DRENDO-1510 file (C-alpha; in Angstrom, 1 decimal, always signed):
<recs>
REC; n; res; u; v; w
REC; 1; MET; +17.8; +5.8; -1.7 .
REC; 2; ASP; +15.7; +3.4; +0.2 .
REC; 3; LEU; +12.9; +1.6; -1.1 .
REC; 4; ARG; +10.1; +3.7; +0.6 .
REC; 5; ARG; +11.9; +7.0; -0.6 .
REC; 6; LEU; +12.2; +5.7; -4.2 .
REC; 7; PHE; +8.4; +4.7; -4.2 .
REC; 8; LEU; +7.6; +8.2; -2.7 .
REC; 9; VAL; +9.5; +10.0; -5.7 .
REC; 10; ALA; +8.2; +7.9; -7.9 .
REC; 11; ALA; +4.4; +8.4; -6.8 .
REC; 12; TRP; +5.4; +12.4; -6.9 .
REC; 13; CYS; +6.7; +12.1; -10.8 .
REC; 14; VAL; +3.6; +10.3; -11.4 .
REC; 15; ALA; +1.2; +12.9; -9.6 .
REC; 16; CYS; +2.9; +15.7; -11.3 .
REC; 17; LEU; +2.2; +14.0; -14.7 .
REC; 18; ILE; -1.3; +13.1; -14.0 .
REC; 19; LEU; -2.6; +16.0; -11.9 .
REC; 20; PRO; -2.0; +18.9; -14.3 .
REC; 21; LEU; -3.6; +17.1; -16.8 .
REC; 22; SER; -6.8; +15.9; -14.8 .
REC; 23; LEU; -7.2; +19.2; -12.8 .
REC; 24; SER; -6.2; +21.9; -15.2 .
REC; 25; ALA; -9.7; +22.3; -16.4 .
REC; 26; HIS; -11.3; +23.5; -13.0 .
REC; 27; GLY; -12.8; +26.8; -12.7 .
REC; 28; PRO; -15.5; +28.4; -15.0 .
REC; 29; SER; -15.0; +28.3; -18.6 .
REC; 30; GLU; -16.9; +27.2; -21.9 .
REC; 31; HIS; -17.6; +23.7; -21.0 .
REC; 32; HIS; -21.1; +24.4; -19.5 .
REC; 33; LYS; -22.9; +22.9; -22.9 .
REC; 34; GLU; -24.6; +20.0; -21.5 .
REC; 35; ALA; -24.9; +21.4; -18.1 .
REC; 36; ALA; -26.1; +24.8; -19.4 .
REC; 37; ALA; -29.7; +24.5; -17.5 .
REC; 38; HIS; -28.0; +23.7; -14.3 .
REC; 39; ASP; -28.5; +26.5; -11.3 .
REC; 40; GLU; -25.4; +29.0; -12.0 .
REC; 41; GLU; -25.1; +29.3; -7.8 .
REC; 42; ALA; -24.7; +25.5; -7.9 .
REC; 43; MET; -22.3; +25.4; -10.6 .
REC; 44; ARG; -20.1; +28.3; -9.0 .
REC; 45; THR; -20.2; +26.4; -6.0 .
REC; 46; GLN; -19.2; +23.2; -7.6 .
REC; 47; HIS; -16.1; +24.8; -9.5 .
REC; 48; GLU; -15.2; +26.2; -6.0 .
REC; 49; ARG; -15.3; +22.7; -4.6 .
REC; 50; MET; -13.2; +21.2; -7.7 .
REC; 51; GLY; -10.6; +24.2; -6.9 .
REC; 52; ASN; -10.4; +22.8; -3.2 .
REC; 53; PHE; -9.7; +19.3; -4.4 .
REC; 54; ARG; -6.9; +20.7; -6.7 .
REC; 55; GLU; -5.5; +22.7; -4.1 .
REC; 56; ALA; -5.7; +19.6; -1.5 .
REC; 57; MET; -4.4; +17.0; -3.9 .
REC; 58; GLN; -1.1; +18.8; -5.0 .
REC; 59; ASN; -0.4; +20.0; -1.1 .
REC; 60; LEU; -0.9; +16.3; -0.5 .
REC; 61; SER; +1.4; +15.2; -3.1 .
REC; 62; GLU; +4.3; +17.5; -1.9 .
REC; 63; ALA; +3.8; +16.7; +1.8 .
REC; 64; ILE; +3.5; +13.1; +1.2 .
REC; 65; VAL; +7.1; +13.3; -1.1 .
REC; 66; LEU; +8.5; +15.6; +1.4 .
REC; 67; SER; +7.6; +13.4; +4.6 .
REC; 68; ASN; +5.6; +16.1; +6.0 .
REC; 69; VAL; +2.9; +14.5; +8.0 .
REC; 70; LYS; +1.2; +17.7; +9.7 .
REC; 71; ILE; +0.7; +19.4; +6.2 .
REC; 72; ALA; -0.4; +15.9; +4.6 .
REC; 73; ARG; -3.1; +15.7; +7.2 .
REC; 74; GLU; -4.2; +19.1; +6.8 .
REC; 75; SER; -4.5; +18.7; +3.0 .
REC; 76; ALA; -6.4; +15.2; +3.6 .
REC; 77; GLU; -8.9; +17.2; +6.1 .
REC; 78; GLN; -9.1; +19.8; +3.4 .
REC; 79; LEU; -9.9; +17.2; +0.8 .
REC; 80; ALA; -12.5; +15.7; +2.9 .
REC; 81; SER; -14.3; +18.6; +4.1 .
REC; 82; SER; -14.5; +19.7; +0.3 .
REC; 83; ILE; -16.4; +16.6; -0.6 .
REC; 84; ARG; -19.2; +17.7; +1.6 .
REC; 85; GLY; -22.0; +19.3; +0.2 .
REC; 86; HIS; -21.7; +17.7; -3.3 .
REC; 87; GLU; -25.6; +16.6; -3.5 .
REC; 88; LYS; -26.2; +19.7; -5.8 .
REC; 89; ASP; -23.2; +18.9; -8.2 .
REC; 90; ALA; -23.9; +18.0; -11.8 .
REC; 91; PRO; -21.4; +16.5; -14.4 .
REC; 92; HIS; -20.6; +18.3; -17.4 .
REC; 93; LYS; -21.6; +16.0; -19.4 .
REC; 94; ASN; -23.5; +12.7; -19.7 .
REC; 95; LEU; -26.1; +14.2; -17.4 .
REC; 96; ALA; -28.1; +11.2; -17.3 .
REC; 97; LYS; -25.4; +9.2; -15.2 .
REC; 98; ALA; -25.7; +12.0; -12.4 .
REC; 99; LYS; -26.2; +8.8; -10.1 .
REC; 100; GLU; -22.8; +7.2; -11.2 .
REC; 101; PHE; -21.2; +10.7; -11.0 .
REC; 102; HIS; -22.3; +11.1; -7.3 .
REC; 103; GLY; -21.1; +7.7; -6.6 .
REC; 104; LEU; -17.6; +8.9; -7.2 .
REC; 105; TYR; -18.0; +11.3; -4.9 .
REC; 106; VAL; -19.1; +8.7; -2.2 .
REC; 107; GLU; -16.1; +6.6; -3.5 .
REC; 108; MET; -13.7; +9.7; -3.2 .
REC; 109; GLU; -15.3; +10.5; +0.5 .
REC; 110; LYS; -14.4; +6.8; +1.3 .
REC; 111; ARG; -11.2; +6.8; +0.2 .
REC; 112; ALA; -10.3; +10.1; +1.3 .
REC; 113; LYS; -11.1; +8.7; +5.0 .
REC; 114; GLY; -8.7; +6.1; +4.2 .
REC; 115; LEU; -6.1; +8.4; +3.8 .
REC; 116; GLN; -6.8; +10.3; +6.7 .
REC; 117; ALA; -6.8; +7.0; +8.8 .
REC; 118; THR; -3.4; +6.1; +7.4 .
REC; 119; LEU; -1.9; +9.6; +7.8 .
REC; 120; GLN; -3.3; +9.4; +11.4 .
REC; 121; ALA; -1.0; +6.0; +11.9 .
REC; 122; GLY; +1.9; +8.2; +10.4 .
REC; 123; ASP; +2.4; +5.7; +7.7 .
REC; 124; LEU; +3.7; +8.1; +4.7 .
REC; 125; SER; +4.2; +4.7; +2.5 .
REC; 126; LYS; +0.8; +3.6; +2.8 .
REC; 127; ALA; -0.4; +7.5; +2.3 .
REC; 128; GLY; +1.4; +7.5; -1.2 .
REC; 129; ILE; -0.8; +4.4; -1.9 .
REC; 130; ALA; -4.1; +5.7; -0.7 .
REC; 131; TYR; -3.3; +9.4; -2.6 .
REC; 132; GLY; -2.7; +7.4; -5.6 .
REC; 133; ARG; -6.2; +5.5; -4.9 .
REC; 134; ILE; -7.8; +9.1; -4.7 .
REC; 135; LEU; -6.2; +10.1; -8.1 .
REC; 136; GLU; -7.6; +7.1; -9.6 .
REC; 137; VAL; -11.3; +8.6; -8.6 .
REC; 138; CYS; -10.2; +11.8; -10.1 .
REC; 139; ALA; -9.0; +10.6; -13.5 .
REC; 140; THR; -12.2; +8.2; -13.8 .
REC; 141; CYS; -14.6; +11.2; -13.1 .
REC; 142; HIS; -12.8; +13.8; -15.2 .
REC; 143; ARG; -12.8; +11.0; -18.2 .
REC; 144; LYS; -16.4; +10.1; -17.8 .
REC; 145; PHE; -18.2; +13.9; -17.0 .
REC; 146; ARG; -15.6; +16.3; -18.4 .
REC; 147; ASP; -15.5; +17.5; -21.7 .
</recs>
């Protein structure tokens, strides 16, 4: 197994361990304590957005590991387009830090665009690294703003 394949398999294994933990809470549930006053329609849209993130990230992980550039590009586009419209989203906790919360969206969008550029160049090894950098933002956001 060459080094590139080994890296991709390792990245996939890490994603399989981290992704379910960080994304398993997506969808409406009992976690609305602090955000209860937030507009329900906006919260529904936010949960839908997070579900789209989850789907895109899972598809990206598989596509990168299996060297499927076409699916990886489509999934990266799904991720980038899902970020649009986040301005009405609110954290589930630490509402006073909403500016930091939205800053993480901005950072995620920047990293998603970097992933798209890497995939346009067809460099799956660097795409695996870019994918990990996006997961970094996901984990940070969940740690600070989820229950």
